[in-house]
N, C-alpha and C positions, 0 to 999 in steps of 0.2 A: 538359815533361810528366813525364819520368822523375825529374827532381830533386824536383818537387812530390810525386810519389807516394812517393819514397824518404823525403822529409822527413815526410810524414804517417804512414807506417809506423813510422818511428823514434819519433815523438811518441806514437803510440798504444801501442807496446810499452813505452816508457819512462815512461809516465804515472805509475806508482806511485812513481817516483823523485822526483817533485815533491811528493808528499804530505808534510804536516807530521807529524813523529813525536810531537810533544807533549812531548818531553823537556826542552825549554827553558822550559816554563811555570813561573811563579813561585808558583803557588797562587791562592787566591781574592783578588780585588782589592777595592778599596773599594766599587765599585758593586755587586758581588755581595753584600757584607755589608749594604749599605744596602737592597738589594732584599729580602733575607731578613728584615731587621729590620722593614721597613714591612709586609711580609706577616704577620709575627707580631703586630704591633700591630693590624692589621685583624682577625685571628682573635680576639685577646683582646678587642678592642672589641665584637665581635659576640657573644662568649660571655658576657660579664658581664650584659647585659640578659636573655639567654636563661636563665641560671641564676636570676636574680631572679624571672622569670616562673614558672619551674619550682618554685621554693620557694613562691611564692604559691599555685600550683595545689595543691601538697601540703598546704599549710596549710588551704586551703579544703576539700580532700577529707577531711582528718582532724580537722576542727574538731568540737566537741561539739554543735553545733546540729542540730536536726531538719531533715529535707528540706522539710517543709511550712512551716516558719517562714521559709525562704529565699525562698519564692515570693511 
């Protein structure tokens, strides 16, 4: 019982010694670059139709036709 208690106390107090410092990381890997690239492609793919619709809306708002002729 005493050895189990002593072992638990030692592990609890020294738990920060087992934490990784992160100093050995090599930077961004291939999967991170692919993940960010695919996310950027999705954003651009959603933005192009939105800009097209926005341009069409502006063209419709500022066209020279009367409002009564559109109805």
